[in-house]
RODO-2510 file (C-alpha; in nm, 4 decimals, decimal comma):
residues 181
     n   res          X          Y          Z
     1     m    -8,1128     1,8211    -7,1695
     2     k    -8,0450     1,4553    -7,2525
     3     k    -8,1709     1,3558    -6,9067
     4     l    -8,4953     1,5494    -6,9622
     5     k    -8,5522     1,3868    -7,3027
     6     a    -8,4841     1,0412    -7,1586
     7     k    -8,7273     1,1054    -6,8728
     8     h    -8,9970     1,2213    -7,1199
     9     k    -8,9333     0,9183    -7,3411
    10     d    -8,9703     0,6811    -7,0434
    11     r    -9,2968     0,8485    -6,9399
    12     k    -9,4287     0,8093    -7,2939
    13     k    -9,3519     0,4378    -7,2901
    14     k    -9,5417     0,3972    -6,9639
    15     t    -9,8595     0,5807    -7,0748
    16     n    -9,9024     0,4534    -7,4298
    17     p    -9,9697     0,0869    -7,3414
    18     s   -10,2361     0,1802    -7,0855
    19     t   -10,4238     0,4095    -7,3249
    20     a   -10,4063     0,1406    -7,5938
    21     n   -10,5584    -0,1001    -7,3416
    22     l   -10,8521     0,1354    -7,2832
    23     g   -10,9484     0,1063    -7,6489
    24     k   -10,9258    -0,2732    -7,6226
    25     v   -11,1491    -0,2744    -7,3147
    26     f   -11,3979    -0,0482    -7,4984
    27     d   -11,4006    -0,2868    -7,7959
    28     k   -11,4395    -0,5926    -7,5711
    29     h   -11,7316    -0,4238    -7,3920
    30     i   -11,9068    -0,3502    -7,7235
    31     k   -11,8417    -0,7070    -7,8437
    32     f   -11,9992    -0,8491    -7,5268
    33     e   -12,3022    -0,6190    -7,5686
    34     f   -12,3702    -0,6585    -7,9409
    35     k   -12,2052    -0,9792    -8,0638
    36     d   -12,1900    -1,2133    -7,7640
    37     k   -12,4992    -1,0580    -7,6018
    38     d   -12,3619    -1,1521    -7,2610
    39     v   -12,4590    -0,9266    -6,9703
    40     g   -12,2202    -1,0968    -6,7260
    41     l   -11,9161    -1,0492    -6,9491
    42     t   -12,0222    -0,6920    -7,0261
    43     m   -12,0388    -0,6144    -6,6536
    44     k   -11,6901    -0,7605    -6,5990
    45     t   -11,5475    -0,4765    -6,8102
    46     m   -11,6877    -0,2243    -6,5599
    47     v   -11,6070    -0,0996    -6,2096
    48     k   -11,8110    -0,2265    -5,9125
    49     e   -12,0493     0,0705    -5,9206
    50     p   -12,0708     0,2006    -6,2798
    51     y   -12,3372     0,4006    -6,4509
    52     v   -12,4717     0,4179    -6,8058
    53     h   -12,6535     0,7279    -6,9273
    54     h   -12,8318     0,7548    -7,2633
    55     v   -12,8578     1,1317    -7,2705
    56     p   -13,1483     1,1869    -7,5189
    57     v   -13,4039     0,9655    -7,3402
    58     l   -13,2560     0,9264    -6,9893
    59     t   -13,2347     0,5460    -7,0089
    60     g   -12,9531     0,3528    -6,8492
    61     g   -12,8687     0,2587    -6,4948
    62     v   -12,6766     0,3665    -6,1858
    63     g   -12,4768     0,1288    -5,9689
    64     y   -12,4063    -0,2357    -6,0383
    65     d   -12,7676    -0,3493    -5,9978
    66     g   -12,9094    -0,0604    -6,2007
    67     v   -12,6676    -0,1123    -6,4917
    68     y   -12,7087    -0,4907    -6,4788
    69     d   -13,0905    -0,4582    -6,4876
    70     f   -13,0718    -0,2070    -6,7739
    71     y   -12,8427    -0,4305    -6,9771
    72     k   -13,0465    -0,7433    -6,9049
    73     n   -13,3966    -0,6023    -6,9541
    74     e   -13,3561    -0,3162    -7,2000
    75     f   -13,0319    -0,3333    -7,3947
    76     v   -12,8098    -0,6409    -7,4360
    77     g   -12,9724    -0,8725    -7,6900
    78     m   -13,2598    -0,6271    -7,7308
    79     m   -13,1447    -0,4504    -8,0447
    80     p   -13,2663    -0,5374    -8,3965
    81     h   -13,0888    -0,8337    -8,5568
    82     d   -12,9387    -0,6204    -8,8335
    83     t   -12,7808    -0,3678    -8,5927
    84     k   -12,4448    -0,2501    -8,7216
    85     i   -12,1886    -0,0172    -8,5683
    86     t   -11,9585     0,1798    -8,7980
    87     r   -11,6818     0,3694    -8,6248
    88     i   -11,6040     0,7108    -8,7705
    89     s   -11,3351     0,8150    -8,5233
    90     r   -11,1833     0,7320    -8,1859
    91     t   -11,0030     0,9513    -7,9364
    92     v   -10,8181     0,7838    -7,6515
    93     g   -10,7101     0,9891    -7,3539
    94     k   -10,5460     0,9067    -7,0248
    95     n   -10,8687     0,7759    -6,8674
    96     q   -11,1345     0,8152    -7,1356
    97     v   -11,2259     0,6837    -7,4797
    98     v   -11,4569     0,8732    -7,7134
    99     d   -11,5987     0,6985    -8,0171
   100     e   -11,7888     0,8724    -8,2919
   101     l   -11,9938     0,6118    -8,4734
   102     i   -12,2995     0,5394    -8,6795
   103     l   -12,5540     0,2940    -8,5461
   104     s   -12,7719     0,1438    -8,8181
   105     f   -13,0671    -0,0930    -8,7854
   106     t   -13,4188    -0,1697    -8,9009
   107     h   -13,6740    -0,0706    -8,6381
   108     d   -13,8398    -0,4127    -8,6380
   109     i   -13,8611    -0,4582    -8,2587
   110     e   -13,9276    -0,2250    -7,9675
   111     i   -13,5983    -0,0640    -7,8698
   112     k   -13,6494     0,0119    -7,5013
   113     s   -13,3163     0,1896    -7,4630
   114     m   -13,3775     0,4399    -7,7465
   115     l   -13,7487     0,4384    -7,8256
   116     p   -13,9162     0,3229    -7,5048
   117     g   -14,2822     0,2323    -7,5481
   118     l   -14,2850     0,2768    -7,9252
   119     r   -14,3971    -0,0048    -8,1510
   120     p   -14,1715    -0,1138    -8,4373
   121     t   -14,2167     0,0872    -8,7570
   122     g   -14,0138    -0,1324    -8,9928
   123     k   -13,8099     0,1743    -9,0962
   124     y   -13,4369     0,1628    -9,1617
   125     v   -13,2283     0,3970    -8,9443
   126     e   -12,8725     0,5295    -8,9617
   127     l   -12,7940     0,7450    -8,6621
   128     p   -12,4698     0,9189    -8,5625
   129     h   -12,3695     0,8543    -8,2005
   130     v   -12,1006     0,9718    -7,9635
   131     v   -12,0025     0,7292    -7,6879
   132     i   -11,7850     0,8542    -7,4041
   133     m   -11,6424     0,5882    -7,1746
   134     k   -11,4662     0,7043    -6,8600
   135     f   -11,2233     0,4598    -6,6992
   136     k   -11,0859     0,3937    -6,3533
   137     g   -10,7799     0,1837    -6,4193
   138     n   -10,8716    -0,0697    -6,6870
   139     k   -11,2430    -0,0767    -6,5979
   140     i   -11,5267     0,1339    -6,7362
   141     a   -11,6644     0,3717    -6,4733
   142     h   -11,9372     0,5208    -6,6865
   143     e   -12,0759     0,5634    -7,0352
   144     h   -12,2420     0,8745    -7,1736
   145     i   -12,4149     0,8032    -7,5059
   146     y   -12,5436     1,0852    -7,7269
   147     w   -12,7546     1,0864    -8,0435
   148     d   -13,0019     1,3212    -8,2097
   149     q   -13,3452     1,1991    -8,1007
   150     a   -13,5196     1,4290    -8,3511
   151     s   -13,3287     1,2585    -8,6336
   152     l   -13,4274     0,9169    -8,4991
   153     l   -13,7942     1,0149    -8,4726
   154     t   -13,7819     1,1602    -8,8237
   155     q   -13,6295     0,8419    -8,9642
   156     i   -13,8981     0,6182    -8,8115
   157     g   -14,1744     0,8507    -8,9357
   158     l   -14,2907     0,9967    -8,6027
   159     l   -14,1652     1,3506    -8,6627
   160     d   -14,2293     1,5507    -8,9777
   161     p   -13,9227     1,7636    -9,0553
   162     m   -14,1113     1,9948    -9,2915
   163     g   -14,0563     2,3555    -9,1913
   164     i   -13,8211     2,2775    -8,9024
   165     p   -13,4406     2,2428    -8,9085
   166     i   -13,4170     1,8654    -8,8603
   167     k   -13,2391     1,6095    -9,0735
   168     g   -13,2874     1,2354    -9,0820
   169     i   -13,0603     0,9812    -9,2486
   170     e   -12,8852     1,2690    -9,4272
   171     q   -12,6851     1,3212    -9,1056
   172     s   -12,5096     0,9845    -9,1290
   173     e   -12,4753     1,0033    -9,5073
   174     r   -12,2922     1,3369    -9,4817
   175     l   -12,0792     1,2167    -9,1912
   176     k   -11,9666     0,9100    -9,3900
   177     e   -11,8987     1,1308    -9,6920
   178     l   -11,6851     1,3754    -9,4945
   179     s   -11,4965     1,1100    -9,2982
   180     a   -11,3917     0,9439    -9,6246
   181     m   -11,2082     1,2645    -9,7252
***
């Protein structure tokens, strides 16, 4: 029994540092995207042939060139200046990190990655997101990013929620309220 416990304890020691590193890589990746606005450094956090998939609007890229082009021409440095990310929760697994967060910004520029082709409305937005990063070793293999596009369109004034079950900024307000409990 002691041998079994010792073996389990050793295994735990070996896996914990690597999962902690995944969260650090995730954070570094986000920093390079939003703070440093550096496509090259962002790409260095990823495998040779990654993909990025924004589920609601099918933006992103596949393969090194596709992701690089997406980051360079539609995402990195292309978000409103007041963009803020508020983490609600994080789950770190053996080869995956899932962040639940709220992305807030003023829609004062075209946001090609979320609202392609739509002119700025000047509206303030708070939008819950789920980001799933899958890893191969210590590199990001892919990102799946989810948000409620109906909520986003409601918040910028392009969708009238009257008579249909859609919420706007109330989604993030309630999420913040509940996560503070």
